[in-house]
LUMFIZA-940378 format. One record per residue (C-alpha): residue number from 1; residue in one letter; x negated, y, z negated; chain. Coordinates in steps of 0.1 Angstrom, whole numbers, plus 5000, padded with zeros to 4 digits. Layout:
<torlums>
{num:NUM; residuo:a; X:X; Y:Y; Z:Z; cadena:A}
...
</torlums>
This chain:
<torlums>
{num:1; residuo:m; X:5210; Y:7509; Z:1419; cadena:A}
{num:2; residuo:t; X:5180; Y:7536; Z:1417; cadena:A}
{num:3; residuo:v; X:5179; Y:7568; Z:1436; cadena:A}
{num:4; residuo:d; X:5154; Y:7591; Z:1443; cadena:A}
{num:5; residuo:l; X:5153; Y:7626; Z:1422; cadena:A}
{num:6; residuo:a; X:5137; Y:7658; Z:1432; cadena:A}
{num:7; residuo:p; X:5105; Y:7669; Z:1415; cadena:A}
{num:8; residuo:l; X:5107; Y:7688; Z:1383; cadena:A}
{num:9; residuo:m; X:5090; Y:7724; Z:1376; cadena:A}
{num:10; residuo:k; X:5081; Y:7733; Z:1339; cadena:A}
{num:11; residuo:l; X:5099; Y:7764; Z:1324; cadena:A}
{num:12; residuo:r; X:5084; Y:7786; Z:1300; cadena:A}
{num:13; residuo:n; X:5093; Y:7776; Z:1272; cadena:A}
{num:14; residuo:g; X:5084; Y:7736; Z:1280; cadena:A}
{num:15; residuo:a; X:5122; Y:7728; Z:1297; cadena:A}
{num:16; residuo:r; X:5121; Y:7712; Z:1332; cadena:A}
{num:17; residuo:i; X:5144; Y:7721; Z:1356; cadena:A}
{num:18; residuo:p; X:5148; Y:7704; Z:1392; cadena:A}
{num:19; residuo:l; X:5131; Y:7721; Z:1420; cadena:A}
{num:20; residuo:l; X:5164; Y:7716; Z:1440; cadena:A}
{num:21; residuo:g; X:5201; Y:7719; Z:1431; cadena:A}
{num:22; residuo:l; X:5238; Y:7721; Z:1438; cadena:A}
{num:23; residuo:g; X:5254; Y:7754; Z:1443; cadena:A}
{num:24; residuo:t; X:5295; Y:7750; Z:1433; cadena:A}
{num:25; residuo:w; X:5304; Y:7788; Z:1446; cadena:A}
{num:26; residuo:p; X:5334; Y:7789; Z:1461; cadena:A}
{num:27; residuo:l; X:5344; Y:7753; Z:1449; cadena:A}
{num:28; residuo:d; X:5376; Y:7750; Z:1429; cadena:A}
{num:29; residuo:n; X:5376; Y:7726; Z:1403; cadena:A}
{num:30; residuo:a; X:5389; Y:7694; Z:1420; cadena:A}
{num:31; residuo:q; X:5365; Y:7701; Z:1451; cadena:A}
{num:32; residuo:t; X:5336; Y:7709; Z:1426; cadena:A}
{num:33; residuo:a; X:5341; Y:7676; Z:1406; cadena:A}
{num:34; residuo:a; X:5341; Y:7656; Z:1437; cadena:A}
{num:35; residuo:a; X:5312; Y:7677; Z:1448; cadena:A}
{num:36; residuo:v; X:5292; Y:7670; Z:1414; cadena:A}
{num:37; residuo:e; X:5298; Y:7632; Z:1411; cadena:A}
{num:38; residuo:q; X:5286; Y:7626; Z:1449; cadena:A}
{num:39; residuo:a; X:5259; Y:7650; Z:1445; cadena:A}
{num:40; residuo:l; X:5246; Y:7629; Z:1410; cadena:A}
{num:41; residuo:a; X:5251; Y:7596; Z:1430; cadena:A}
{num:42; residuo:t; X:5229; Y:7610; Z:1455; cadena:A}
{num:43; residuo:g; X:5203; Y:7621; Z:1430; cadena:A}
{num:44; residuo:y; X:5212; Y:7657; Z:1424; cadena:A}
{num:45; residuo:r; X:5201; Y:7664; Z:1384; cadena:A}
{num:46; residuo:l; X:5207; Y:7705; Z:1385; cadena:A}
{num:47; residuo:i; X:5244; Y:7716; Z:1388; cadena:A}
{num:48; residuo:d; X:5249; Y:7753; Z:1392; cadena:A}
{num:49; residuo:t; X:5283; Y:7770; Z:1383; cadena:A}
{num:50; residuo:a; X:5290; Y:7805; Z:1364; cadena:A}
{num:51; residuo:e; X:5324; Y:7814; Z:1344; cadena:A}
{num:52; residuo:n; X:5329; Y:7838; Z:1375; cadena:A}
{num:53; residuo:y; X:5336; Y:7808; Z:1398; cadena:A}
{num:54; residuo:g; X:5363; Y:7793; Z:1380; cadena:A}
{num:55; residuo:n; X:5351; Y:7759; Z:1386; cadena:A}
{num:56; residuo:e; X:5331; Y:7746; Z:1349; cadena:A}
{num:57; residuo:a; X:5356; Y:7724; Z:1342; cadena:A}
{num:58; residuo:g; X:5352; Y:7707; Z:1377; cadena:A}
{num:59; residuo:v; X:5315; Y:7706; Z:1369; cadena:A}
{num:60; residuo:g; X:5318; Y:7689; Z:1338; cadena:A}
{num:61; residuo:e; X:5345; Y:7665; Z:1351; cadena:A}
{num:62; residuo:g; X:5321; Y:7655; Z:1380; cadena:A}
{num:63; residuo:v; X:5292; Y:7651; Z:1353; cadena:A}
{num:64; residuo:r; X:5315; Y:7628; Z:1333; cadena:A}
{num:65; residuo:r; X:5326; Y:7608; Z:1364; cadena:A}
{num:66; residuo:s; X:5292; Y:7604; Z:1374; cadena:A}
{num:67; residuo:g; X:5289; Y:7581; Z:1341; cadena:A}
{num:68; residuo:l; X:5252; Y:7598; Z:1337; cadena:A}
{num:69; residuo:p; X:5241; Y:7605; Z:1302; cadena:A}
{num:70; residuo:r; X:5244; Y:7640; Z:1297; cadena:A}
{num:71; residuo:e; X:5209; Y:7647; Z:1295; cadena:A}
{num:72; residuo:d; X:5199; Y:7635; Z:1324; cadena:A}
{num:73; residuo:v; X:5223; Y:7662; Z:1341; cadena:A}
{num:74; residuo:f; X:5205; Y:7701; Z:1339; cadena:A}
{num:75; residuo:i; X:5234; Y:7729; Z:1337; cadena:A}
{num:76; residuo:t; X:5232; Y:7760; Z:1345; cadena:A}
{num:77; residuo:t; X:5259; Y:7786; Z:1341; cadena:A}
{num:78; residuo:k; X:5263; Y:7825; Z:1339; cadena:A}
{num:79; residuo:f; X:5285; Y:7846; Z:1324; cadena:A}
{num:80; residuo:n; X:5303; Y:7878; Z:1332; cadena:A}
{num:81; residuo:k; X:5299; Y:7914; Z:1321; cadena:A}
{num:82; residuo:e; X:5326; Y:7918; Z:1295; cadena:A}
{num:83; residuo:w; X:5306; Y:7897; Z:1272; cadena:A}
{num:84; residuo:h; X:5270; Y:7919; Z:1276; cadena:A}
{num:85; residuo:s; X:5268; Y:7925; Z:1235; cadena:A}
{num:86; residuo:y; X:5247; Y:7902; Z:1211; cadena:A}
{num:87; residuo:d; X:5279; Y:7885; Z:1195; cadena:A}
{num:88; residuo:g; X:5299; Y:7885; Z:1231; cadena:A}
{num:89; residuo:v; X:5272; Y:7860; Z:1244; cadena:A}
{num:90; residuo:r; X:5280; Y:7837; Z:1217; cadena:A}
{num:91; residuo:r; X:5320; Y:7835; Z:1226; cadena:A}
{num:92; residuo:a; X:5307; Y:7834; Z:1264; cadena:A}
{num:93; residuo:f; X:5288; Y:7802; Z:1259; cadena:A}
{num:94; residuo:e; X:5316; Y:7792; Z:1237; cadena:A}
{num:95; residuo:a; X:5337; Y:7796; Z:1264; cadena:A}
{num:96; residuo:s; X:5317; Y:7780; Z:1288; cadena:A}
{num:97; residuo:a; X:5309; Y:7750; Z:1268; cadena:A}
{num:98; residuo:a; X:5344; Y:7742; Z:1262; cadena:A}
{num:99; residuo:r; X:5353; Y:7742; Z:1297; cadena:A}
{num:100; residuo:l; X:5321; Y:7724; Z:1307; cadena:A}
{num:101; residuo:g; X:5328; Y:7699; Z:1277; cadena:A}
{num:102; residuo:v; X:5297; Y:7700; Z:1266; cadena:A}
{num:103; residuo:e; X:5278; Y:7707; Z:1234; cadena:A}
{num:104; residuo:y; X:5250; Y:7722; Z:1247; cadena:A}
{num:105; residuo:v; X:5240; Y:7744; Z:1282; cadena:A}
{num:106; residuo:d; X:5207; Y:7740; Z:1298; cadena:A}
{num:107; residuo:l; X:5204; Y:7771; Z:1311; cadena:A}
{num:108; residuo:l; X:5226; Y:7804; Z:1307; cadena:A}
{num:109; residuo:l; X:5224; Y:7831; Z:1326; cadena:A}
{num:110; residuo:i; X:5231; Y:7868; Z:1326; cadena:A}
{num:111; residuo:h; X:5252; Y:7871; Z:1362; cadena:A}
{num:112; residuo:w; X:5247; Y:7905; Z:1369; cadena:A}
{num:113; residuo:p; X:5229; Y:7931; Z:1352; cadena:A}
{num:114; residuo:n; X:5255; Y:7958; Z:1354; cadena:A}
{num:115; residuo:p; X:5234; Y:7985; Z:1344; cadena:A}
{num:116; residuo:g; X:5258; Y:8012; Z:1345; cadena:A}
{num:117; residuo:q; X:5272; Y:7995; Z:1314; cadena:A}
{num:118; residuo:d; X:5237; Y:7993; Z:1300; cadena:A}
{num:119; residuo:r; X:5241; Y:7966; Z:1274; cadena:A}
{num:120; residuo:y; X:5222; Y:7936; Z:1293; cadena:A}
{num:121; residuo:v; X:5191; Y:7941; Z:1270; cadena:A}
{num:122; residuo:e; X:5216; Y:7933; Z:1239; cadena:A}
{num:123; residuo:a; X:5230; Y:7904; Z:1258; cadena:A}
{num:124; residuo:f; X:5194; Y:7890; Z:1262; cadena:A}
{num:125; residuo:e; X:5189; Y:7893; Z:1227; cadena:A}
{num:126; residuo:g; X:5220; Y:7875; Z:1220; cadena:A}
{num:127; residuo:m; X:5210; Y:7846; Z:1244; cadena:A}
{num:128; residuo:a; X:5176; Y:7844; Z:1225; cadena:A}
{num:129; residuo:a; X:5199; Y:7834; Z:1196; cadena:A}
{num:130; residuo:l; X:5214; Y:7806; Z:1208; cadena:A}
{num:131; residuo:l; X:5187; Y:7794; Z:1224; cadena:A}
{num:132; residuo:k; X:5169; Y:7795; Z:1185; cadena:A}
{num:133; residuo:d; X:5201; Y:7779; Z:1176; cadena:A}
{num:134; residuo:g; X:5197; Y:7747; Z:1201; cadena:A}
{num:135; residuo:l; X:5228; Y:7759; Z:1218; cadena:A}
{num:136; residuo:v; X:5210; Y:7766; Z:1251; cadena:A}
{num:137; residuo:k; X:5177; Y:7750; Z:1264; cadena:A}
{num:138; residuo:a; X:5163; Y:7780; Z:1288; cadena:A}
{num:139; residuo:i; X:5179; Y:7818; Z:1290; cadena:A}
{num:140; residuo:g; X:5174; Y:7838; Z:1321; cadena:A}
{num:141; residuo:t; X:5188; Y:7864; Z:1345; cadena:A}
{num:142; residuo:s; X:5205; Y:7864; Z:1376; cadena:A}
{num:143; residuo:n; X:5203; Y:7892; Z:1399; cadena:A}
{num:144; residuo:f; X:5177; Y:7912; Z:1385; cadena:A}
{num:145; residuo:k; X:5159; Y:7937; Z:1401; cadena:A}
{num:146; residuo:p; X:5121; Y:7949; Z:1390; cadena:A}
{num:147; residuo:a; X:5133; Y:7975; Z:1374; cadena:A}
{num:148; residuo:h; X:5161; Y:7957; Z:1349; cadena:A}
{num:149; residuo:l; X:5134; Y:7931; Z:1339; cadena:A}
{num:150; residuo:r; X:5108; Y:7956; Z:1329; cadena:A}
{num:151; residuo:r; X:5135; Y:7966; Z:1307; cadena:A}
{num:152; residuo:l; X:5134; Y:7937; Z:1293; cadena:A}
{num:153; residuo:f; X:5095; Y:7937; Z:1293; cadena:A}
{num:154; residuo:d; X:5097; Y:7965; Z:1277; cadena:A}
{num:155; residuo:a; X:5118; Y:7951; Z:1245; cadena:A}
{num:156; residuo:g; X:5095; Y:7920; Z:1243; cadena:A}
{num:157; residuo:l; X:5120; Y:7897; Z:1264; cadena:A}
{num:158; residuo:v; X:5112; Y:7873; Z:1292; cadena:A}
{num:159; residuo:p; X:5136; Y:7851; Z:1311; cadena:A}
{num:160; residuo:e; X:5125; Y:7816; Z:1321; cadena:A}
{num:161; residuo:v; X:5143; Y:7821; Z:1354; cadena:A}
{num:162; residuo:n; X:5157; Y:7851; Z:1378; cadena:A}
{num:163; residuo:q; X:5179; Y:7834; Z:1403; cadena:A}
{num:164; residuo:i; X:5181; Y:7862; Z:1429; cadena:A}
{num:165; residuo:q; X:5190; Y:7859; Z:1464; cadena:A}
{num:166; residuo:l; X:5163; Y:7845; Z:1484; cadena:A}
{num:167; residuo:d; X:5158; Y:7831; Z:1519; cadena:A}
{num:168; residuo:p; X:5132; Y:7836; Z:1546; cadena:A}
{num:169; residuo:r; X:5147; Y:7866; Z:1557; cadena:A}
{num:170; residuo:h; X:5152; Y:7882; Z:1522; cadena:A}
{num:171; residuo:t; X:5117; Y:7870; Z:1509; cadena:A}
{num:172; residuo:r; X:5120; Y:7896; Z:1478; cadena:A}
{num:173; residuo:s; X:5080; Y:7897; Z:1481; cadena:A}
{num:174; residuo:d; X:5088; Y:7924; Z:1449; cadena:A}
{num:175; residuo:l; X:5104; Y:7901; Z:1427; cadena:A}
{num:176; residuo:v; X:5086; Y:7868; Z:1434; cadena:A}
{num:177; residuo:e; X:5051; Y:7889; Z:1425; cadena:A}
{num:178; residuo:l; X:5066; Y:7903; Z:1395; cadena:A}
{num:179; residuo:h; X:5077; Y:7866; Z:1381; cadena:A}
{num:180; residuo:r; X:5048; Y:7852; Z:1392; cadena:A}
{num:181; residuo:e; X:5029; Y:7879; Z:1367; cadena:A}
{num:182; residuo:y; X:5051; Y:7870; Z:1341; cadena:A}
{num:183; residuo:g; X:5058; Y:7831; Z:1343; cadena:A}
{num:184; residuo:i; X:5093; Y:7833; Z:1353; cadena:A}
{num:185; residuo:a; X:5106; Y:7812; Z:1375; cadena:A}
{num:186; residuo:t; X:5126; Y:7820; Z:1408; cadena:A}
{num:187; residuo:e; X:5155; Y:7805; Z:1419; cadena:A}
{num:188; residuo:s; X:5173; Y:7813; Z:1452; cadena:A}
{num:189; residuo:w; X:5209; Y:7816; Z:1458; cadena:A}
{num:190; residuo:s; X:5219; Y:7814; Z:1489; cadena:A}
{num:191; residuo:p; X:5189; Y:7794; Z:1499; cadena:A}
{num:192; residuo:l; X:5200; Y:7790; Z:1537; cadena:A}
{num:193; residuo:g; X:5212; Y:7828; Z:1540; cadena:A}
{num:194; residuo:r; X:5249; Y:7838; Z:1550; cadena:A}
{num:195; residuo:g; X:5267; Y:7829; Z:1581; cadena:A}
{num:196; residuo:g; X:5246; Y:7801; Z:1596; cadena:A}
{num:197; residuo:s; X:5222; Y:7827; Z:1616; cadena:A}
{num:198; residuo:l; X:5192; Y:7817; Z:1602; cadena:A}
{num:199; residuo:l; X:5194; Y:7779; Z:1612; cadena:A}
{num:200; residuo:r; X:5195; Y:7789; Z:1644; cadena:A}
{num:201; residuo:e; X:5165; Y:7813; Z:1645; cadena:A}
{num:202; residuo:p; X:5139; Y:7794; Z:1669; cadena:A}
{num:203; residuo:a; X:5114; Y:7799; Z:1639; cadena:A}
{num:204; residuo:t; X:5135; Y:7777; Z:1621; cadena:A}
{num:205; residuo:t; X:5149; Y:7754; Z:1655; cadena:A}
{num:206; residuo:q; X:5116; Y:7747; Z:1670; cadena:A}
{num:207; residuo:l; X:5104; Y:7735; Z:1634; cadena:A}
{num:208; residuo:a; X:5133; Y:7711; Z:1630; cadena:A}
{num:209; residuo:d; X:5124; Y:7702; Z:1663; cadena:A}
{num:210; residuo:k; X:5087; Y:7693; Z:1656; cadena:A}
{num:211; residuo:y; X:5092; Y:7673; Z:1620; cadena:A}
{num:212; residuo:g; X:5129; Y:7658; Z:1635; cadena:A}
{num:213; residuo:r; X:5147; Y:7674; Z:1606; cadena:A}
{num:214; residuo:t; X:5174; Y:7695; Z:1608; cadena:A}
{num:215; residuo:p; X:5172; Y:7735; Z:1601; cadena:A}
{num:216; residuo:a; X:5185; Y:7738; Z:1570; cadena:A}
{num:217; residuo:q; X:5161; Y:7708; Z:1558; cadena:A}
{num:218; residuo:i; X:5128; Y:7731; Z:1574; cadena:A}
{num:219; residuo:v; X:5145; Y:7761; Z:1549; cadena:A}
{num:220; residuo:l; X:5149; Y:7742; Z:1519; cadena:A}
{num:221; residuo:r; X:5115; Y:7731; Z:1518; cadena:A}
{num:222; residuo:w; X:5103; Y:7766; Z:1526; cadena:A}
{num:223; residuo:q; X:5119; Y:7772; Z:1495; cadena:A}
{num:224; residuo:t; X:5108; Y:7742; Z:1474; cadena:A}
{num:225; residuo:q; X:5071; Y:7742; Z:1487; cadena:A}
{num:226; residuo:q; X:5067; Y:7777; Z:1472; cadena:A}
{num:227; residuo:g; X:5079; Y:7766; Z:1439; cadena:A}
{num:228; residuo:f; X:5114; Y:7783; Z:1447; cadena:A}
{num:229; residuo:i; X:5142; Y:7763; Z:1431; cadena:A}
{num:230; residuo:a; X:5168; Y:7760; Z:1461; cadena:A}
{num:231; residuo:i; X:5210; Y:7753; Z:1451; cadena:A}
{num:232; residuo:p; X:5225; Y:7752; Z:1481; cadena:A}
{num:233; residuo:k; X:5259; Y:7747; Z:1483; cadena:A}
{num:234; residuo:s; X:5279; Y:7715; Z:1501; cadena:A}
{num:235; residuo:s; X:5312; Y:7694; Z:1494; cadena:A}
{num:236; residuo:r; X:5300; Y:7670; Z:1521; cadena:A}
{num:237; residuo:p; X:5286; Y:7637; Z:1518; cadena:A}
{num:238; residuo:e; X:5262; Y:7640; Z:1546; cadena:A}
{num:239; residuo:r; X:5251; Y:7674; Z:1542; cadena:A}
{num:240; residuo:l; X:5246; Y:7665; Z:1502; cadena:A}
{num:241; residuo:a; X:5223; Y:7639; Z:1515; cadena:A}
{num:242; residuo:e; X:5208; Y:7658; Z:1541; cadena:A}
{num:243; residuo:n; X:5199; Y:7685; Z:1519; cadena:A}
{num:244; residuo:f; X:5181; Y:7668; Z:1491; cadena:A}
{num:245; residuo:g; X:5164; Y:7644; Z:1518; cadena:A}
{num:246; residuo:i; X:5134; Y:7674; Z:1522; cadena:A}
{num:247; residuo:f; X:5105; Y:7661; Z:1501; cadena:A}
{num:248; residuo:d; X:5089; Y:7636; Z:1526; cadena:A}
{num:249; residuo:f; X:5076; Y:7660; Z:1548; cadena:A}
{num:250; residuo:v; X:5053; Y:7694; Z:1542; cadena:A}
{num:251; residuo:l; X:5050; Y:7724; Z:1563; cadena:A}
{num:252; residuo:d; X:5016; Y:7741; Z:1566; cadena:A}
{num:253; residuo:g; X:5006; Y:7774; Z:1555; cadena:A}
{num:254; residuo:d; X:5012; Y:7787; Z:1593; cadena:A}
{num:255; residuo:e; X:5047; Y:7773; Z:1591; cadena:A}
{num:256; residuo:l; X:5054; Y:7788; Z:1558; cadena:A}
{num:257; residuo:a; X:5046; Y:7824; Z:1567; cadena:A}
{num:258; residuo:t; X:5058; Y:7821; Z:1600; cadena:A}
{num:259; residuo:l; X:5093; Y:7817; Z:1582; cadena:A}
{num:260; residuo:s; X:5085; Y:7840; Z:1556; cadena:A}
{num:261; residuo:a; X:5078; Y:7866; Z:1589; cadena:A}
{num:262; residuo:l; X:5116; Y:7866; Z:1594; cadena:A}
{num:263; residuo:d; X:5118; Y:7890; Z:1562; cadena:A}
{num:264; residuo:t; X:5142; Y:7915; Z:1571; cadena:A}
{num:265; residuo:g; X:5142; Y:7936; Z:1539; cadena:A}
{num:266; residuo:v; X:5171; Y:7945; Z:1517; cadena:A}
{num:267; residuo:a; X:5191; Y:7966; Z:1531; cadena:A}
{num:268; residuo:d; X:5221; Y:7938; Z:1540; cadena:A}
{num:269; residuo:i; X:5221; Y:7919; Z:1505; cadena:A}
{num:270; residuo:y; X:5243; Y:7929; Z:1475; cadena:A}
{num:271; residuo:d; X:5227; Y:7959; Z:1453; cadena:A}
{num:272; residuo:a; X:5227; Y:7950; Z:1418; cadena:A}
{num:273; residuo:d; X:5224; Y:7986; Z:1409; cadena:A}
{num:274; residuo:d; X:5261; Y:7987; Z:1422; cadena:A}
{num:275; residuo:f; X:5272; Y:7955; Z:1423; cadena:A}
{num:276; residuo:g; X:5285; Y:7930; Z:1399; cadena:A}
{num:277; residuo:h; X:5309; Y:7913; Z:1370; cadena:A}
</torlums>
């Protein structure tokens, strides 16, 4: 039995990442294994986890249950601030790889910059060494603001991906423009917004009615049509299928703009200058 797959995006270093994947926070290992197995059967090929989620073992179990070859699944994980050193990153990778039960990771991310600690440049240099050794296929950042990225640029370092909180209410235009300038892929965590209110917005529901889709599908199409990699979380088979079924319709430019006009700024999102683990 064949399934449809999400389109792929080519990263700066040539690695290819699906435009739509499965987020796994805050599922436990058992829930994660079941969700990953179901997602892969549905057609997902990108799975996102992190040391801090405590479910890397569940991701690995779900991948093994799927029966898919390892090279067919794109696995992303992230490490915590205690590993922000050149050698610490290698230890973080080895621990994550052991929990996942894999020999390599497709995308390794610094989970938060933790600028008060001021070691994320060194951590990125450690990831670059892992990339050179073939232990990871791509390296990037998560929750980095423009100032954090520019510290990396000043050191001659550019991530393949920056994973950020992004949705029609938080369009993050300053970051998105900087990403495009440097060829960094934008990946959206919490791509459907938080709490469900975005999916009840008239701008969203009217487009859902027009296209005969769910509000979630409309928002995910807004994400992927702009080239944002989206990783919605769900453990329900019907929702997994719904979230994945978005590549057979197209929003026009005015409709994308209508959703983007919902932007409220960044006052209500986590500030990576103050928050991190």
